[in-house]
KEKE-3310 file (N, C-alpha, C; in steps of 0.2 Angstrom, whole numbers, plus 5000, padded with zeros to 4 digits):
npx = (4571:4582:4599:4612:4622:4640:4652:4657:4671:4676:4673:4680:4693:4693:4692:4703:4703:4704:4717:4721:4714:4717:4731:4747:4762:4773:4788:4804:4810:4825:4837:4845:4861:4873:4889:4903:4917:4921:4912:4913:4907:4908:4909:4915:4912:4920:4933:4945:4946:4946:4940:4951:4957:4964:4975:4971:4983:4986:4979:4966:4950:4945:4935:4942:4948:4938:4926:4910:4894:4878:4862:4846:4828:4826:4817:4806:4809:4818:4834:4850:4864:4881:4897:4915:4931:4947:4945:4936:4921:4912:4900:4900:4910:4926:4924:4926:4919:4917:4929:4935:4946:4960:4960:4947:4930:4922:4922:4910:4893:4875:4862:4847:4834:4822:4808:4812:4818:4831:4849:4865:4883:4901:4916:4933:4951:4967:4976:4986:4982:4969:4953:4936:4919:4904:4887:4871:4853:4836:4836:4845:4862:4876:4893:4908:4923:4939:4954:4969:4979:4997:5002:5011:5029:5035:5042:5058:5067:5082:5096:5112:5127:5136:5150:5158:5169:5185:5187:5175:5161:5144:5127:5114:5099:5085:5070:5055:5041:5024:5014:5006:5013:5013:5021:5030:5032:5044:5053:5069:5081:5092:5109:5122:5139:5153:5170:5166:5160:5147:5134:5122:5106:5092:5076:5062:5053:5036:5035:5041:5055:5071:5087:5105:5123:5136:5153:5166:5180:5198:5206:5206:5195:5185:5169:5154:5137:5122:5105:5092:5075:5063:5053:5038:5032:5015:5002:4996:4999:5011:5028:5038:5051:5064:5077:5091:5105:5122:5136:5151:5161:5174:5182:5197:5197:5205:5211:5200:5196:5207:5205:5193:5197:5207:5199:5191:5200:5205:5193:5192:5204:5200:5189:5195:5204:5194:5188:5199:5201:5189:5191:5202:5196:5186:5194:5201:5190:5187:5198:5197:5185:5188:5198:5191:5182:5191:5195:5184:5181:5192:5190:5178:5183:5192:5183:5177)
npy = (4979:4986:4983:4994:4993:4991:4999:4990:4990:4993:4982:4972:4977:4976:4962:4958:4954:4962:4965:4953:4953:4963:4961:4959:4968:4960:4950:4955:4946:4936:4940:4932:4929:4930:4926:4930:4930:4937:4930:4917:4907:4909:4904:4909:4912:4908:4911:4906:4902:4912:4922:4924:4938:4948:4962:4979:4983:4989:5001:5001:4995:4980:4965:4954:4959:4961:4956:4951:4955:4949:4952:4945:4943:4953:4962:4974:4992:4992:4994:4990:4987:4989:4984:4986:4979:4982:4982:4988:4996:4997:5003:4998:4990:4995:5003:5007:5019:5023:5025:5016:5018:5013:5020:5022:5019:5015:5012:5009:5009:5013:5007:5010:5000:5004:5000:4989:4972:4967:4969:4975:4975:4978:4972:4976:4975:4982:4975:4961:4956:4948:4952:4959:4958:4963:4961:4968:4966:4966:4961:4951:4945:4944:4938:4939:4934:4940:4942:4950:4946:4948:4962:4966:4968:4983:4991:4992:4990:4994:4994:4999:4995:5007:5009:4996:4982:4977:4962:4955:4945:4948:4946:4952:4960:4963:4971:4968:4975:4977:4990:4994:4991:4978:4962:4955:4939:4927:4934:4938:4949:4960:4961:4973:4975:4984:4981:4971:4955:4943:4931:4923:4931:4925:4920:4931:4930:4926:4938:4947:4948:4946:4938:4939:4935:4946:4950:4959:4969:4964:4975:4992:5002:5009:5005:4999:4996:4991:4987:4980:4979:4974:4985:4994:5010:5015:5024:5038:5034:5033:5035:5021:5012:5007:5004:5003:5011:5012:5020:5013:5014:5005:4999:4997:4987:4988:5001:5009:5007:5013:5026:5030:5029:5039:5050:5050:5053:5066:5073:5072:5079:5091:5094:5093:5104:5115:5114:5117:5130:5136:5135:5143:5155:5157:5158:5170:5178:5177:5183:5196:5199:5198:5209:5220:5220:5222:5235:5242:5241:5247:5260:5264:5263:5274:5284:5284)
npz = (5113:5101:5097:5093:5079:5077:5066:5052:5050:5062:5069:5063:5065:5079:5081:5075:5062:5052:5048:5043:5032:5024:5023:5029:5027:5017:5021:5014:5000:4999:4988:4973:4970:4957:4951:4940:4929:4915:4908:4914:4927:4945:4962:4975:4989:5000:5010:5009:4996:4985:4971:4958:4950:4937:4940:4935:4926:4914:4916:4913:4917:4913:4906:4911:4922:4932:4944:4941:4947:4948:4953:4956:4958:4967:4979:4974:4975:4985:4993:4988:4997:4996:5001:5000:5004:5002:4989:4974:4969:4954:4942:4929:4915:4907:4891:4873:4872:4885:4896:4909:4922:4932:4943:4946:4954:4970:4988:4995:4993:4991:4983:4975:4968:4963:4954:4948:4948:4948:4948:4944:4946:4946:4953:4957:4960:4965:4971:4977:4989:5000:4996:5000:4997:5002:5002:5005:5006:5008:5021:5020:5020:5010:5007:4998:4991:4984:4975:4968:4954:4951:4940:4925:4926:4933:4942:4949:4964:4972:4983:4984:4993:5002:5006:5003:5009:5004:4994:5000:5000:4997:5001:4990:4987:4976:4973:4964:4957:4952:4944:4954:4965:4969:4972:4959:4954:4948:4939:4933:4936:4926:4927:4926:4927:4934:4938:4947:4952:4950:4956:4946:4947:4957:4952:4955:4970:4978:4984:4976:4977:4972:4973:4974:4974:4977:4973:4979:4973:4976:4980:4985:4976:4963:4959:4950:4948:4939:4940:4932:4924:4911:4909:4904:4901:4907:4900:4908:4921:4935:4930:4925:4934:4928:4929:4942:4946:4953:4959:4967:4981:4985:4999:5009:5023:5034:5032:5032:5046:5052:5047:5053:5066:5066:5063:5074:5084:5080:5082:5096:5099:5095:5103:5116:5114:5113:5125:5134:5129:5133:5147:5150:5146:5155:5167:5164:5164:5177:5183:5179:5184:5198:5199:5196:5207:5217:5214:5215:5229:5234:5230:5237:5250:5249:5248:5260)
capx = (4576:4587:4606:4616:4628:4646:4654:4661:4679:4678:4672:4686:4699:4693:4693:4710:4703:4705:4724:4722:4710:4721:4737:4752:4768:4777:4796:4808:4813:4832:4839:4850:4867:4877:4896:4906:4922:4922:4907:4914:4904:4911:4906:4919:4910:4924:4939:4951:4945:4943:4941:4958:4957:4970:4974:4971:4990:4986:4975:4959:4946:4941:4932:4946:4950:4933:4921:4903:4889:4871:4857:4840:4824:4826:4811:4806:4809:4822:4841:4856:4870:4888:4903:4921:4937:4953:4943:4933:4915:4911:4894:4901:4917:4928:4923:4929:4916:4917:4935:4935:4953:4962:4958:4939:4927:4921:4922:4904:4887:4868:4859:4840:4832:4816:4802:4815:4820:4838:4854:4872:4889:4907:4921:4940:4956:4973:4981:4986:4979:4962:4948:4930:4913:4898:4880:4865:4847:4830:4837:4850:4869:4881:4900:4912:4931:4943:4961:4971:4986:5001:5003:5018:5035:5035:5047:5063:5070:5088:5100:5119:5131:5139:5157:5159:5176:5188:5187:5170:5155:5138:5120:5111:5092:5081:5062:5052:5034:5020:5013:5002:5017:5012:5027:5030:5036:5047:5057:5076:5083:5098:5114:5128:5144:5160:5174:5163:5158:5141:5131:5115:5101:5087:5069:5059:5048:5030:5035:5045:5062:5077:5094:5112:5129:5141:5160:5170:5187:5203:5210:5202:5194:5179:5165:5148:5132:5116:5100:5087:5070:5060:5047:5036:5027:5008:4999:4992:5001:5018:5033:5041:5058:5067:5084:5094:5112:5125:5144:5153:5168:5177:5188:5201:5194:5210:5212:5193:5196:5212:5202:5188:5201:5210:5194:5189:5206:5204:5187:5194:5209:5197:5185:5200:5206:5189:5187:5205:5200:5184:5193:5206:5192:5183:5199:5202:5184:5187:5203:5195:5180:5192:5201:5185:5179:5196:5195:5178:5182:5197:5186:5174:5187:5194:5177:5175)
capy = (4985:4984:4985:4997:4989:4995:4999:4984:4991:4993:4975:4969:4979:4973:4955:4956:4951:4967:4965:4947:4954:4968:4958:4962:4969:4954:4951:4955:4940:4936:4939:4927:4933:4926:4929:4928:4934:4937:4925:4911:4908:4907:4905:4915:4913:4905:4916:4902:4900:4918:4922:4928:4942:4952:4969:4983:4986:4993:5007:5000:4989:4976:4960:4950:4963:4963:4951:4953:4953:4950:4950:4944:4942:4958:4965:4981:4998:4991:4996:4986:4990:4985:4987:4983:4980:4980:4981:4994:4994:5001:5001:4995:4989:5000:5002:5012:5025:5025:5022:5015:5018:5009:5025:5023:5015:5017:5007:5008:5012:5011:5007:5009:4996:5006:4995:4983:4966:4965:4974:4973:4979:4975:4974:4975:4976:4984:4972:4954:4954:4946:4958:4956:4961:4962:4964:4967:4967:4962:4957:4946:4948:4939:4940:4936:4935:4940:4944:4951:4943:4954:4964:4966:4971:4990:4995:4989:4994:4991:4999:4997:4997:5013:5008:4989:4981:4973:4954:4953:4942:4950:4944:4957:4959:4968:4970:4969:4975:4980:4997:4995:4989:4971:4959:4951:4933:4924:4938:4938:4955:4960:4965:4976:4976:4986:4980:4967:4949:4941:4926:4925:4932:4921:4922:4934:4926:4929:4945:4950:4948:4942:4939:4937:4936:4951:4949:4965:4967:4963:4981:4998:5005:5012:5000:5001:4991:4992:4981:4982:4975:4976:4988:4998:5015:5015:5031:5041:5031:5035:5032:5015:5012:5001:5001:5007:5011:5015:5020:5011:5015:4999:5002:4992:4987:4991:5008:5012:5007:5018:5033:5031:5030:5046:5055:5051:5056:5073:5075:5072:5084:5097:5094:5095:5111:5119:5114:5121:5137:5138:5135:5149:5161:5157:5160:5177:5182:5178:5187:5202:5201:5200:5215:5225:5220:5225:5242:5245:5241:5253:5267:5265:5265:5281:5289:5285)
capz = (5111:5097:5099:5088:5076:5076:5059:5050:5050:5069:5072:5060:5069:5086:5081:5072:5056:5046:5046:5039:5026:5019:5022:5032:5022:5017:5022:5008:4999:4998:4981:4971:4967:4952:4950:4934:4926:4908:4907:4918:4933:4951:4969:4979:4995:5005:5010:5006:4989:4982:4964:4956:4944:4935:4942:4929:4926:4908:4917:4910:4920:4907:4908:4915:4928:4937:4946:4939:4952:4945:4958:4953:4963:4972:4981:4971:4979:4991:4992:4988:5000:4994:5004:4998:5008:4998:4982:4973:4965:4948:4939:4922:4913:4902:4884:4869:4873:4892:4899:4917:4924:4938:4949:4947:4959:4977:4993:4998:4990:4992:4976:4975:4962:4960:4952:4945:4953:4946:4949:4942:4947:4946:4958:4955:4965:4963:4976:4977:4995:5000:4996:5002:4994:5006:4999:5010:5004:5010:5027:5019:5019:5007:5008:4993:4991:4978:4975:4961:4952:4949:4933:4922:4929:4932:4946:4953:4970:4974:4987:4984:4999:5001:5006:5005:5010:4998:4995:5003:4996:5001:4997:4988:4985:4972:4973:4958:4958:4946:4944:4960:4971:4971:4970:4953:4954:4942:4935:4934:4934:4922:4930:4922:4932:4932:4943:4951:4950:4954:4954:4942:4951:4957:4950:4961:4973:4978:4986:4971:4979:4969:4977:4971:4978:4974:4976:4978:4971:4982:4981:4985:4969:4961:4955:4948:4946:4937:4940:4927:4922:4905:4910:4899:4904:4905:4900:4914:4927:4936:4926:4928:4936:4924:4932:4947:4945:4958:4959:4974:4983:4988:5003:5013:5030:5039:5030:5035:5053:5053:5045:5058:5072:5065:5063:5081:5088:5078:5085:5103:5100:5094:5109:5121:5113:5114:5133:5137:5128:5138:5154:5150:5145:5162:5171:5162:5166:5185:5185:5177:5189:5204:5199:5196:5213:5221:5213:5218:5236:5235:5229:5242:5256:5248:5249:5267)
cpx = (4581:4594:4609:4622:4634:4648:4658:4668:4681:4678:4678:4692:4699:4694:4700:4709:4704:4712:4725:4719:4714:4728:4743:4758:4772:4785:4799:4811:4821:4833:4844:4855:4872:4883:4899:4912:4923:4917:4908:4911:4908:4907:4909:4916:4914:4931:4945:4951:4942:4944:4947:4957:4963:4969:4975:4978:4990:4981:4968:4956:4942:4938:4936:4949:4945:4928:4914:4898:4882:4866:4850:4835:4824:4819:4811:4806:4813:4829:4846:4862:4876:4893:4909:4927:4942:4951:4939:4927:4914:4904:4895:4909:4919:4926:4926:4926:4916:4923:4934:4943:4954:4960:4951:4937:4927:4921:4915:4899:4880:4865:4851:4838:4826:4811:4805:4816:4827:4843:4861:4877:4895:4912:4928:4945:4963:4979:4980:4983:4972:4958:4941:4924:4907:4892:4875:4859:4842:4832:4842:4857:4873:4888:4904:4919:4934:4950:4964:4978:4990:5001:5010:5023:5035:5040:5052:5066:5077:5093:5107:5122:5135:5147:5158:5167:5178:5187:5181:5164:5149:5132:5117:5103:5089:5074:5059:5044:5030:5018:5009:5006:5016:5019:5026:5034:5039:5051:5064:5079:5090:5103:5120:5133:5150:5164:5171:5161:5151:5138:5125:5110:5095:5081:5066:5054:5041:5030:5039:5052:5066:5083:5099:5117:5134:5147:5163:5177:5192:5206:5205:5201:5187:5175:5158:5143:5125:5111:5094:5081:5067:5054:5045:5031:5020:5006:4995:4994:5009:5023:5036:5048:5061:5074:5086:5101:5116:5133:5146:5160:5170:5183:5191:5198:5199:5211:5205:5193:5201:5209:5197:5192:5204:5205:5191:5194:5206:5199:5189:5199:5205:5192:5190:5202:5200:5188:5193:5204:5195:5186:5198:5202:5188:5188:5201:5196:5184:5192:5201:5189:5183:5195:5196:5183:5184:5196:5189:5178:5187:5194:5182:5177:5190:5189:5176:5181)
cpy = (4983:4987:4988:4993:4994:4994:4993:4984:4990:4986:4971:4970:4975:4965:4953:4953:4956:4966:4959:4948:4958:4965:4962:4963:4963:4955:4951:4948:4941:4935:4934:4931:4928:4930:4926:4933:4933:4931:4918:4912:4906:4907:4910:4916:4910:4909:4912:4900:4906:4918:4927:4931:4946:4959:4973:4987:4990:5000:5007:4994:4986:4970:4955:4953:4963:4957:4954:4950:4954:4948:4950:4942:4947:4961:4973:4987:4997:4994:4990:4989:4986:4989:4983:4984:4977:4978:4988:4992:4999:4998:4997:4994:4995:4998:5008:5019:5028:5022:5022:5014:5014:5014:5026:5018:5018:5011:5005:5011:5009:5013:5005:5005:4999:5001:4989:4977:4964:4971:4971:4978:4975:4977:4972:4977:4978:4980:4964:4951:4952:4952:4955:4961:4959:4965:4963:4970:4963:4958:4952:4949:4942:4942:4935:4938:4935:4943:4945:4947:4948:4955:4963:4970:4979:4994:4990:4993:4990:4996:4996:4999:5003:5012:5001:4988:4977:4966:4951:4950:4944:4948:4951:4955:4965:4966:4972:4969:4978:4987:4999:4993:4982:4967:4954:4945:4931:4928:4938:4945:4955:4964:4967:4978:4979:4985:4976:4961:4947:4935:4928:4926:4927:4924:4925:4929:4929:4936:4950:4951:4944:4943:4936:4939:4941:4950:4956:4964:4967:4970:4987:5001:5007:5006:5003:4995:4994:4986:4984:4977:4978:4979:4993:5003:5014:5022:5032:5038:5034:5032:5026:5016:5006:4999:5006:5006:5015:5015:5018:5012:5009:5000:4996:4992:4990:4999:5012:5012:5013:5025:5034:5033:5037:5051:5056:5054:5064:5076:5076:5078:5091:5099:5096:5102:5116:5119:5118:5128:5140:5139:5142:5155:5162:5160:5167:5181:5183:5183:5195:5204:5202:5207:5221:5225:5223:5233:5245:5246:5247:5260:5268:5267:5272:5286:5290:5288)
cpz = (5107:5099:5093:5085:5075:5069:5058:5051:5058:5072:5069:5064:5076:5086:5078:5065:5050:5044:5041:5032:5021:5018:5025:5026:5023:5018:5015:5006:4997:4990:4979:4968:4963:4951:4944:4933:4919:4905:4910:4925:4939:4957:4973:4986:5001:5004:5008:4999:4985:4974:4962:4950:4943:4938:4935:4928:4919:4909:4914:4913:4915:4910:4913:4922:4934:4938:4945:4944:4949:4950:4954:4959:4969:4973:4978:4977:4986:4989:4993:4991:4998:4998:5002:5003:5003:4991:4981:4968:4960:4945:4932:4920:4908:4895:4880:4870:4880:4895:4906:4918:4930:4944:4950:4953:4966:4981:4996:4994:4991:4985:4976:4968:4959:4959:4950:4951:4952:4947:4947:4944:4946:4951:4955:4960:4962:4967:4976:4984:4995:5000:4998:4999:4999:5003:5004:5006:5007:5017:5026:5018:5015:5007:5002:4994:4985:4979:4968:4960:4949:4942:4931:4926:4928:4936:4949:4958:4972:4978:4987:4991:4997:5001:5008:5006:5005:5000:4998:4998:5000:4997:4996:4986:4981:4973:4967:4959:4952:4948:4951:4966:4973:4968:4964:4953:4948:4937:4937:4932:4930:4926:4925:4928:4930:4939:4949:4948:4954:4951:4950:4947:4951:4954:4956:4963:4974:4980:4981:4972:4975:4972:4972:4975:4974:4977:4974:4977:4977:4984:4981:4978:4969:4957:4954:4946:4944:4937:4936:4926:4915:4906:4905:4902:4902:4905:4906:4921:4928:4932:4929:4930:4933:4926:4938:4946:4951:4957:4966:4975:4987:4992:5007:5020:5035:5038:5033:5042:5055:5052:5051:5064:5072:5066:5071:5085:5086:5082:5093:5104:5100:5100:5115:5120:5115:5122:5136:5135:5132:5145:5155:5150:5152:5167:5170:5165:5174:5187:5184:5183:5196:5204:5199:5203:5218:5220:5216:5226:5238:5235:5234:5249:5255:5250:5256:5271)
residu = (UNK:UNK:UNK:UNK:UNK:UNK:UNK:UNK:UNK:UNK:UNK:UNK:UNK:UNK:UNK:UNK:UNK:UNK:UNK:UNK:UNK:UNK:UNK:UNK:UNK:UNK:UNK:UNK:UNK:UNK:UNK:UNK:UNK:UNK:UNK:UNK:UNK:UNK:UNK:UNK:UNK:UNK:UNK:UNK:UNK:UNK:UNK:UNK:UNK:UNK:UNK:UNK:UNK:UNK:UNK:UNK:UNK:UNK:UNK:UNK:UNK:UNK:UNK:UNK:UNK:UNK:UNK:UNK:UNK:UNK:UNK:UNK:UNK:UNK:UNK:UNK:UNK:UNK:UNK:UNK:UNK:UNK:UNK:UNK:UNK:UNK:UNK:UNK:UNK:UNK:UNK:UNK:UNK:UNK:UNK:UNK:UNK:UNK:UNK:UNK:UNK:UNK:UNK:UNK:UNK:UNK:UNK:UNK:UNK:UNK:UNK:UNK:UNK:UNK:UNK:UNK:UNK:UNK:UNK:UNK:UNK:UNK:UNK:UNK:UNK:UNK:UNK:UNK:UNK:UNK:UNK:UNK:UNK:UNK:UNK:UNK:UNK:UNK:UNK:UNK:UNK:UNK:UNK:UNK:UNK:UNK:UNK:UNK:UNK:UNK:UNK:UNK:UNK:UNK:UNK:UNK:UNK:UNK:UNK:UNK:UNK:UNK:UNK:UNK:UNK:UNK:UNK:UNK:UNK:UNK:UNK:UNK:UNK:UNK:UNK:UNK:UNK:UNK:UNK:UNK:UNK:UNK:UNK:UNK:UNK:UNK:UNK:UNK:UNK:UNK:UNK:UNK:UNK:UNK:UNK:UNK:UNK:UNK:UNK:UNK:UNK:UNK:UNK:UNK:UNK:UNK:UNK:UNK:UNK:UNK:UNK:UNK:UNK:UNK:UNK:UNK:UNK:UNK:UNK:UNK:UNK:UNK:UNK:UNK:UNK:UNK:UNK:UNK:UNK:UNK:UNK:UNK:UNK:UNK:UNK:UNK:UNK:UNK:UNK:UNK:UNK:UNK:UNK:UNK:UNK:UNK:UNK:UNK:UNK:UNK:UNK:UNK:UNK:UNK:UNK:UNK:UNK:UNK:UNK:UNK:UNK:UNK:UNK:UNK:UNK:UNK:UNK:UNK:UNK:UNK:UNK:UNK:UNK:UNK:UNK:UNK:UNK:UNK:UNK:UNK:UNK:UNK:UNK:UNK:UNK:UNK:UNK:UNK:UNK:UNK:UNK:UNK:UNK:UNK:UNK:UNK:UNK:UNK:UNK:UNK:UNK:UNK:UNK:UNK)
# end
């Protein structure tokens, strides 16, 4: 008696050979990532050694303002996932035909490579703080670090004392930042003084802070100060703050203390007068209420 033969495919499936014949789906190969800035290669895979790029303080993201990422060896029809922290992702740099401004870019994106095996994008930052770019593809994850260097001086911030005392010497500070609020080091602000004297301001530190000592006059008087930087406005961005000016009332400490004491005494006198008036009004109200009550009782007695 002959035994029926099973179909070949069934036999192969039962033996586990069919999968080996058709081949299992291969794992996605890890791509290679090359980094560069204006053609110069970098590694940038250590947080303590980030790539330093200029912030786009001219409102145009150019070659020196961005870190180029070029991926090769990508498995076709896979997706490249890019996530940025304290940085932004753009597909291309600014050109004369396609302007890329400092407001451009996204923080995350999923990019399908189709049938290709390469992908390119750029990352830039508006901050001098550490930024992170994370790339995921084919089961592999890569992390890179970058940070910006401050742009040109754009804004100065300074707050003058409202009523300083005569003959006092007080430390003052001014903060100098770029258009994105990053501290600009090495800048010495210019002072213009009326009825004041000052030391030469120090160069601004990494946080953009510059300090100087201001001496107020020996007698009560009016003074003025202006603190300035050589800023230039950038098109399509907020206007720069080139200077801060303030008029100052220099007062005598004793006179100021006496004035404060007099004001407090006046406030107390007014409060005491208000309290006395309230007590008088309440007493009058009570007298009127007592009289009304007595009249009511007398009327009721007469009716009975």
